[in-house]
C-alpha positions as CSV (number, residue, x, y, z in Angstrom):
1,X,-109.9,57.9,-83.8
2,X,-106.8,60.1,-84.3
3,X,-106.0,60.2,-88.0
4,X,-107.7,59.6,-91.3
5,X,-107.2,59.8,-95.0
6,X,-109.0,58.6,-98.1
7,X,-107.3,55.7,-99.8
8,X,-106.7,55.6,-103.6
9,X,-109.8,53.5,-103.8
10,X,-111.8,56.1,-101.8
11,X,-112.1,54.0,-98.7
12,X,-111.0,55.8,-95.6
13,X,-108.1,54.7,-93.4
14,X,-108.6,55.7,-89.8
15,X,-106.2,55.1,-86.8
16,X,-107.3,54.3,-83.3
17,X,-105.4,55.6,-80.2
18,X,-104.3,53.0,-77.6
19,X,-106.5,52.9,-74.6
20,X,-104.4,51.0,-72.0
21,X,-100.8,50.2,-73.0
22,X,-98.1,50.6,-75.5
23,X,-98.7,48.9,-78.8
24,X,-102.4,48.5,-78.0
25,X,-103.7,50.6,-80.9
26,X,-104.8,49.6,-84.4
27,X,-105.3,50.9,-87.9
28,X,-108.8,50.5,-89.3
29,X,-110.2,50.9,-92.8
30,X,-113.7,52.4,-93.2
31,X,-115.3,51.4,-96.5
32,X,-117.8,53.6,-98.4
33,X,-120.6,51.2,-97.4
34,X,-119.9,51.8,-93.7
35,X,-118.2,48.5,-93.0
36,X,-114.9,48.6,-91.1
37,X,-111.9,46.3,-90.8
38,X,-108.7,46.2,-88.9
39,X,-105.6,46.6,-91.1
40,X,-102.7,46.8,-88.6
41,X,-102.4,45.9,-84.9
42,X,-99.7,46.4,-82.4
43,X,-99.1,50.1,-83.2
44,X,-98.9,53.1,-80.9
45,X,-100.1,56.6,-81.9
46,X,-100.9,56.7,-85.6
47,X,-100.2,60.2,-86.9
48,X,-99.9,60.0,-90.6
49,X,-101.3,58.0,-93.4
50,X,-100.8,58.5,-97.1
51,X,-100.2,56.7,-100.4
52,X,-97.7,57.1,-103.2
53,X,-98.9,59.0,-106.3
54,X,-99.4,55.7,-108.2
55,X,-101.3,54.1,-105.2
56,X,-98.8,51.2,-105.0
57,X,-97.4,52.0,-101.6
58,X,-98.9,53.0,-98.3
59,X,-97.0,55.2,-95.9
60,X,-97.7,55.0,-92.2
61,X,-96.4,57.0,-89.2
62,X,-96.3,55.5,-85.8
63,X,-95.4,58.4,-83.5
64,X,-94.2,56.7,-80.3
65,X,-91.9,54.3,-82.2
66,X,-90.5,57.2,-84.4
67,X,-91.2,55.1,-87.5
68,X,-92.3,56.0,-91.0
69,X,-93.1,52.6,-92.6
70,X,-93.9,51.8,-96.2
71,X,-96.1,48.9,-97.2
72,X,-97.1,47.5,-100.6
73,X,-100.8,48.5,-101.1
74,X,-103.3,46.3,-102.9
75,X,-105.7,48.6,-104.7
76,X,-108.2,45.7,-105.3
77,X,-108.5,44.7,-101.7
78,X,-107.8,48.2,-100.3
79,X,-105.3,46.8,-97.8
80,X,-101.6,46.9,-97.1
81,X,-100.2,43.5,-98.1
82,X,-97.3,41.5,-96.8
83,X,-94.6,42.8,-94.6
84,X,-92.7,46.1,-94.9
85,X,-91.0,46.4,-98.2
86,X,-87.3,45.5,-97.7
87,X,-85.2,48.6,-97.7
88,X,-88.3,50.9,-97.9
89,X,-88.6,52.3,-94.5
90,X,-87.2,55.4,-92.9
91,X,-86.7,56.0,-89.2
92,X,-87.3,59.6,-88.1
93,X,-85.0,60.7,-85.3
94,X,-88.0,61.5,-83.1
95,X,-91.8,61.3,-83.1
96,X,-93.2,61.6,-86.6
97,X,-96.5,63.3,-86.7
98,X,-98.4,64.6,-89.7
99,X,-99.6,64.2,-93.3
100,X,-97.7,63.7,-96.5
101,X,-98.4,64.4,-100.2
102,X,-96.4,62.6,-103.0
103,X,-93.2,61.7,-101.3
104,X,-93.4,61.2,-97.6
105,X,-93.6,64.6,-95.9
106,X,-93.8,64.2,-92.1
107,X,-93.8,66.6,-89.2
108,X,-91.3,65.8,-86.5
109,X,-92.8,66.9,-83.2
110,X,-90.6,68.7,-80.7
111,X,-87.9,69.4,-83.3
112,X,-89.4,72.2,-85.3
113,X,-88.9,70.4,-88.7
114,X,-90.7,68.6,-91.5
115,X,-88.8,65.8,-93.2
116,X,-89.3,64.6,-96.7
117,X,-88.4,60.9,-97.4
118,X,-88.1,59.4,-100.8
119,X,-89.7,56.1,-101.9
120,X,-86.7,54.2,-100.5
121,X,-87.1,55.8,-97.1
122,X,-84.1,58.1,-97.4
123,X,-84.3,61.6,-95.9
124,X,-84.3,64.0,-98.8
125,X,-85.2,67.4,-97.4
126,X,-85.6,69.1,-94.0
127,X,-87.9,72.1,-93.7
128,X,-87.5,74.2,-90.5
129,X,-90.1,76.3,-88.9
130,X,-89.8,78.7,-85.9
131,X,-91.8,76.6,-83.4
132,X,-90.7,73.2,-81.9
133,X,-94.0,71.3,-81.6
134,X,-94.7,70.7,-85.2
135,X,-98.0,68.7,-85.5
136,X,-98.9,68.2,-89.2
137,X,-98.3,69.4,-92.7
138,X,-100.2,69.5,-96.0
139,X,-99.9,71.2,-99.4
140,X,-102.2,74.0,-100.5
141,X,-102.4,77.2,-102.5
142,X,-103.5,77.6,-106.0
143,X,-101.0,75.2,-107.6
144,X,-100.4,73.1,-104.4
145,X,-96.9,74.6,-104.2
146,X,-97.1,75.8,-100.6
147,X,-96.5,73.5,-97.6
148,X,-98.7,74.5,-94.6
149,X,-97.2,73.4,-91.2
150,X,-99.3,73.4,-88.0
151,X,-97.7,73.6,-84.5
152,X,-99.0,73.2,-80.9
153,X,-98.7,75.1,-77.6
154,X,-99.8,72.1,-75.6
155,X,-97.8,71.6,-72.4
156,X,-95.7,74.8,-72.9
157,X,-95.2,77.4,-70.2
158,X,-96.2,81.0,-70.8
159,X,-93.5,82.7,-72.9
160,X,-91.9,79.4,-73.9
161,X,-91.6,79.0,-77.7
162,X,-93.5,82.2,-78.6
163,X,-94.5,81.1,-82.1
164,X,-95.9,77.7,-80.9
165,X,-99.5,77.3,-82.0
166,X,-98.9,79.1,-85.2
167,X,-99.6,78.0,-88.8
168,X,-96.5,78.4,-91.1
169,X,-96.5,78.5,-94.9
170,X,-93.3,77.4,-96.7
171,X,-92.5,77.2,-100.4
172,X,-90.4,74.0,-100.7
173,X,-90.0,74.2,-104.5
174,X,-92.2,71.1,-105.2
175,X,-95.9,70.6,-105.6
176,X,-98.2,68.4,-103.6
177,X,-101.1,66.2,-104.8
178,X,-104.7,67.0,-104.4
179,X,-106.5,65.5,-101.4
180,X,-108.6,62.5,-102.3
181,X,-112.2,62.5,-101.2
182,X,-113.9,59.7,-99.2
183,X,-117.0,58.5,-101.1
184,X,-118.9,57.1,-98.1
């Protein structure tokens, strides 16, 4: 498993890495009773899973395809339903990776930025940090007004990208949402 987040109904979404070939991974849901079910197939590296504040939409990052997809979310069944919402998907320029709160906040690996997409999938804000390999982001601080951005040193030569591996704190002027807890 590579990624996980509690759904609005307190089930947990968890993403599985591919083991053999491209598009061999899947997105699973783990319910509080311990049962699991496949929610999406034919994906690559899942690196971000979140829901809109009202719980009506599910946001999903697929790193290798560079996609940030938006699905309708059925709170009763706890599953994404139907196809992608027409006109509700954004395409990151390269490798989305990370977590989002509220609107879609996603780390863009190898570019040193975090993008914020609106509900229609349009790029609304770009936050830059001083390291290229951005891996994830989450809101924190007393009022959830600080965006914390993690970065990686993996695969870098000594002296390359000196601040890689650092944790950055940014004040983007908006507040995040509290993290939901898994009840299982």
